Kinemage of the C-alpha trace (Angstrom):
@kinemage 1
@onewidth
@group {chain A} dominant
@subgroup {mainchain}
@vectorlist {calphas} color= white
{ca met a 1} P 0.000 0.000 0.000
{ca phe a 2} L 2.743 2.462 0.947
{ca gly a 3} L 4.698 1.562 -2.172
{ca arg a 4} L 1.736 2.582 -4.315
{ca phe a 5} L 1.381 5.808 -2.352
{ca val a 6} L 5.046 6.697 -2.894
{ca glu a 7} L 4.887 5.929 -6.603
{ca arg a 8} L 1.687 7.926 -7.053
{ca arg a 9} L 2.554 11.026 -4.996
{ca gly a 10} L 6.321 10.998 -5.452
{ca pro a 11} L 9.171 10.422 -2.952
{ca arg a 12} L 9.445 14.054 -1.825
{ca phe a 13} L 5.809 14.451 -0.789
{ca ser a 14} L 5.849 10.963 0.730
{ca ala a 15} L 8.958 11.787 2.774
{ca leu a 16} L 7.298 14.955 4.079
{ca val a 17} L 4.244 12.945 5.128
{ca ala a 18} L 6.547 10.418 6.783
{ca ala a 19} L 8.302 13.200 8.704
{ca val a 20} L 5.025 14.543 10.088
{ca leu a 21} L 3.719 11.095 11.039
{ca phe a 22} L 6.925 9.789 12.592
{ca ala a 23} L 7.761 12.977 14.464
{ca gly a 24} L 4.139 13.338 15.550
{ca gly a 25} L 4.125 9.762 16.791
{ca thr a 26} L 7.320 10.311 18.769
{ca ile a 27} L 6.096 13.537 20.365
{ca gly a 28} L 2.706 11.933 21.004
{ca ala a 29} L 4.484 9.079 22.777
{ca gly a 30} L 5.969 11.595 25.189
{ca leu a 31} L 2.533 13.055 25.854
{ca ser a 32} L 1.110 9.561 26.404
{ca ile a 33} L 3.844 8.682 28.882
{ca ala a 34} L 3.303 11.942 30.762
{ca ala a 35} L -0.427 11.165 30.926
{ca gly a 36} L 0.184 7.537 31.903
{ca ser a 37} L -1.767 6.217 28.899
{ca leu a 38} L -0.523 2.871 27.600
{ca trp a 39} L -3.073 2.795 24.769
{ca gly a 40} L -2.097 6.329 23.832
{ca phe a 41} L 1.501 5.141 23.578
{ca tyr a 42} L 0.452 2.255 21.341
{ca leu a 43} L -1.528 4.564 19.058
{ca thr a 44} L 1.095 7.309 18.812
{ca tyr a 45} L 4.469 5.568 18.875
{ca gly a 46} L 3.173 2.264 17.540
{ca ala a 47} L 0.523 3.105 14.936
{ca leu a 48} L 1.235 6.735 13.960
{ca gly a 49} L 5.002 6.448 14.222
{ca gly a 50} L 4.903 3.067 12.483
{ca leu a 51} L 3.054 4.537 9.510
{ca gly a 52} L 5.639 7.300 9.249
{ca leu a 53} L 8.465 4.811 9.534
{ca gly a 54} L 7.036 2.640 6.768
{ca ile a 55} L 6.559 5.508 4.328
{ca gly a 56} L 9.897 7.050 5.261
{ca tyr a 57} L 11.681 3.745 4.700
{ca ile a 58} L 10.256 3.259 1.211
{ca ser a 59} L 10.721 6.813 -0.101
{ca pro a 60} L 14.554 6.878 -0.396
{ca val a 61} L 14.909 3.175 -1.255
{ca ser a 62} L 12.497 3.265 -4.196
{ca thr a 63} L 14.182 6.431 -5.472
{ca leu a 64} L 17.742 5.166 -5.190
{ca val a 65} L 17.104 1.994 -7.170
{ca lys a 66} L 15.911 4.218 -10.011
{ca trp a 67} L 19.137 6.250 -9.906
{ca phe a 68} L 21.316 3.113 -9.797
{ca pro a 69} L 19.524 0.434 -11.862
{ca asn a 70} L 22.831 -1.385 -12.404
{ca arg a 71} L 23.640 -1.455 -8.662
{ca arg a 72} L 20.221 -1.925 -7.124
{ca gly a 73} L 21.437 -4.068 -4.241
{ca leu a 74} L 24.246 -1.710 -3.265
{ca ala a 75} L 21.988 1.346 -3.560
{ca thr a 76} L 19.398 -0.290 -1.326
{ca gly a 77} L 22.089 -1.291 1.162
{ca met a 78} L 23.400 2.263 1.364
{ca ala a 79} L 19.894 3.596 1.938
{ca val a 80} L 19.012 1.200 4.743
{ca phe a 81} L 22.467 1.474 6.333
{ca gly a 82} L 21.249 4.553 8.166
{ca phe a 83} L 18.212 2.628 9.353
{ca gly a 84} L 20.328 -0.117 10.878
{ca ala a 85} L 23.151 2.082 12.146
{ca gly a 86} L 20.975 4.928 13.429
{ca ser a 87} L 21.128 3.513 16.936
{ca ile a 88} L 24.820 4.449 17.044
{ca ile a 89} L 23.725 8.073 17.372
{ca thr a 90} L 20.270 7.920 18.894
{ca gly a 91} L 20.988 5.207 21.488
{ca pro a 92} L 23.529 7.106 23.611
{ca ile a 93} L 21.731 10.428 23.072
{ca ala a 94} L 18.375 9.023 24.160
{ca ala a 95} L 19.891 7.334 27.224
{ca ser a 96} L 21.655 10.542 28.239
{ca leu a 97} L 18.526 12.639 27.744
{ca met a 98} L 16.402 10.253 29.810
{ca glu a 99} L 18.785 10.656 32.740
{ca arg a 100} L 18.956 14.443 32.369
{ca val a 101} L 15.434 15.558 31.425
{ca gly a 102} L 13.222 12.492 31.893
{ca ile a 103} L 11.466 10.168 29.467
{ca pro a 104} L 8.606 12.430 28.215
{ca ser a 105} L 10.953 15.326 27.466
{ca thr a 106} L 13.302 12.924 25.686
{ca phe a 107} L 10.515 12.011 23.284
{ca tyr a 108} L 9.710 15.696 22.745
{ca ile a 109} L 13.314 16.511 21.892
{ca leu a 110} L 13.789 13.476 19.655
{ca gly a 111} L 10.478 14.054 17.867
{ca ser a 112} L 11.308 17.701 17.148
{ca ser a 113} L 14.775 16.739 15.923
{ca tyr a 114} L 13.359 14.010 13.671
{ca leu a 115} L 10.902 16.482 12.164
{ca ile a 116} L 13.626 18.968 11.232
{ca leu a 117} L 16.089 16.382 9.892
{ca met a 118} L 13.476 14.436 7.937
{ca phe a 119} L 12.099 17.632 6.402
{ca leu a 120} L 15.589 18.618 5.257
{ca gly a 121} L 16.139 15.152 3.808
{ca ala a 122} L 12.759 15.160 2.061
{ca phe a 123} L 13.603 18.247 0.010
{ca tyr a 124} L 16.754 16.502 -1.236
{ca ile a 125} L 14.934 13.489 -2.703
{ca glu a 126} L 14.179 13.631 -6.407
{ca arg a 127} L 13.365 11.020 -9.027
{ca pro a 128} L 15.614 10.649 -12.083
{ca pro a 129} L 14.173 11.492 -15.524
{ca glu a 130} L 12.015 8.798 -17.125
{ca gly a 131} L 14.189 6.125 -18.736
{ca trp a 132} L 17.382 7.418 -17.123
{ca met a 133} L 20.344 5.075 -16.678
{ca pro a 134} L 24.098 5.500 -16.061
{ca ala a 135} L 26.236 6.169 -19.133
{ca gly a 136} L 28.068 2.841 -18.809
{ca met a 137} L 24.853 0.875 -18.542
{ca arg a 138} L 23.384 2.712 -21.527
{ca lys a 139} L 26.395 1.789 -23.661
{ca glu a 140} L 26.117 -1.853 -22.600
{ca lys a 141} L 22.421 -1.879 -23.423
{ca glu a 142} L 23.024 -0.381 -26.863
{ca ala a 143} L 25.702 -3.014 -27.451
{ca gly a 144} L 23.343 -5.769 -26.331
{ca gly a 145} L 25.355 -6.520 -23.189
{ca val a 146} L 22.581 -5.914 -20.662
{ca arg a 147} L 20.081 -8.722 -20.219
{ca val a 148} L 17.361 -8.798 -17.580
{ca gln a 149} L 16.551 -12.273 -16.342
{ca ala a 150} L 12.887 -13.175 -16.511
{ca asp a 151} L 12.851 -13.973 -12.797
{ca leu a 152} L 13.992 -10.441 -12.009
{ca ala a 153} L 11.471 -8.676 -14.246
{ca gln a 154} L 9.860 -5.636 -12.678
{ca leu a 155} L 6.206 -6.077 -11.756
{ca thr a 156} L 3.577 -3.581 -10.744
{ca ala a 157} L 2.186 -3.776 -7.207
{ca asn a 158} L -1.031 -5.409 -8.450
{ca glu a 159} L 0.939 -7.994 -10.442
{ca ala a 160} L 3.375 -8.717 -7.608
{ca val a 161} L 0.741 -9.536 -4.983
{ca arg a 162} L -0.664 -12.236 -7.258
{ca thr a 163} L 2.598 -14.196 -7.284
{ca arg a 164} L 3.648 -16.877 -4.824
{ca arg a 165} L 7.195 -15.467 -4.852
{ca phe a 166} L 5.977 -12.153 -3.406
{ca trp a 167} L 4.212 -13.767 -0.463
{ca met a 168} L 7.118 -16.099 0.279
{ca leu a 169} L 9.454 -13.110 0.399
{ca trp a 170} L 6.940 -11.157 2.498
{ca ile a 171} L 6.656 -13.944 5.078
{ca met a 172} L 10.433 -14.332 5.219
{ca met a 173} L 10.934 -10.585 5.753
{ca phe a 174} L 8.115 -10.425 8.327
{ca ile a 175} L 9.721 -13.151 10.455
{ca asn a 176} L 13.212 -11.726 10.001
{ca ile a 177} L 12.315 -8.142 10.860
{ca ser a 178} L 10.022 -9.089 13.753
{ca ala a 179} L 12.757 -11.170 15.377
{ca gly a 180} L 15.362 -8.475 14.800
{ca met a 181} L 13.235 -5.699 16.254
{ca met a 182} L 12.336 -7.779 19.301
{ca leu a 183} L 16.010 -8.461 20.003
{ca ile a 184} L 17.027 -4.834 19.524
{ca ser a 185} L 14.201 -3.592 21.742
{ca val a 186} L 15.301 -5.731 24.719
{ca ala a 187} L 19.074 -5.555 24.140
{ca ser a 188} L 19.600 -2.566 26.430
{ca pro a 189} L 17.384 -3.793 29.328
{ca met a 190} L 18.979 -7.252 29.131
{ca ala a 191} L 22.472 -5.763 29.232
{ca gln a 192} L 21.546 -3.747 32.314
{ca glu a 193} L 19.713 -6.521 34.171
{ca lys a 194} L 21.813 -9.570 33.259
{ca val a 195} L 25.290 -8.086 32.814
{ca gly a 196} L 25.045 -5.076 35.107
{ca met a 197} L 25.840 -2.421 32.486
{ca thr a 198} L 24.924 1.192 33.093
{ca ala a 199} L 22.286 2.768 30.859
{ca ile a 200} L 24.960 4.656 28.899
{ca ala a 201} L 27.107 1.533 28.438
{ca ala a 202} L 24.074 -0.484 27.343
{ca ala a 203} L 23.159 2.215 24.832
{ca ser a 204} L 26.708 2.093 23.456
{ca met a 205} L 26.406 -1.683 23.133
{ca val a 206} L 23.220 -1.223 21.138
{ca gly a 207} L 25.118 1.270 18.987
{ca leu a 208} L 27.789 -1.365 18.342
{ca met a 209} L 25.059 -3.723 17.210
{ca gly a 210} L 23.929 -0.963 14.879
{ca ile a 211} L 27.375 -0.813 13.269
{ca phe a 212} L 27.249 -4.499 12.358
{ca asn a 213} L 23.586 -4.182 11.428
{ca gly a 214} L 24.280 -1.376 8.982
{ca gly a 215} L 27.529 -2.881 7.722
{ca gly a 216} L 25.809 -6.158 6.976
{ca arg a 217} L 23.175 -4.395 4.929
{ca ile a 218} L 25.780 -2.753 2.714
{ca gly a 219} L 28.011 -5.828 2.482
{ca trp a 220} L 25.344 -8.359 1.553
{ca ala a 221} L 23.538 -5.910 -0.706
{ca ala a 222} L 26.778 -5.143 -2.551
{ca thr a 223} L 27.380 -8.890 -2.921
{ca thr a 224} L 24.018 -9.330 -4.637
{ca ser a 225} L 24.889 -6.494 -7.029
{ca val a 226} L 28.197 -8.114 -7.956
{ca ala a 227} L 26.572 -11.519 -8.371
{ca arg a 228} L 23.877 -10.116 -10.624
{ca thr a 229} L 26.433 -8.245 -12.723
{ca ser a 230} L 28.565 -11.338 -13.151
{ca thr a 231} L 25.590 -13.311 -14.446
């Protein structure tokens, strides 16, 4: 659904919508915590912030693969590197803010910061011209050196959801991401309770996980690009 929205309205508008939703969800989470409302937290940080996160994740990825059609895997890896490695910055900052100003104010500060940074990033996103491709890839195509395998053919959203391959990939990603997010969410509390780390040290540990998380995204994505090129 979000993919269709991004393609229809464009990555810039979609990124602006994502900024408002995600930042609003984060600030709303602070308000919910201050009011002691668990359901308010679910609706703001979970539902509203989740919608913003989903749209914000798709906007740069779908745009980058259009700019780098010959390095789709690497381009995607570079885009999601920030998603995986973002905890390197936000983890220690959030832990420090919670100790200094409290949890609700931490959400207010983070939400306001996200809004500004995501707005600035949104105005930078732009689609390439229709039919654009790198000069080297264009020469290879004109020489007959570029061949797209049938299994990798691009499908529309309506066509994709009718294929078994799409749903197998969706289930795989759902399990993978759910497990990863559950582990990341409890990594800091586990480090503090089981190992005796301080909140700052636990946040740094989560940041270290983010380094490997982001590095793995680039490394494996780049490997798929090389493998596809070699075939």
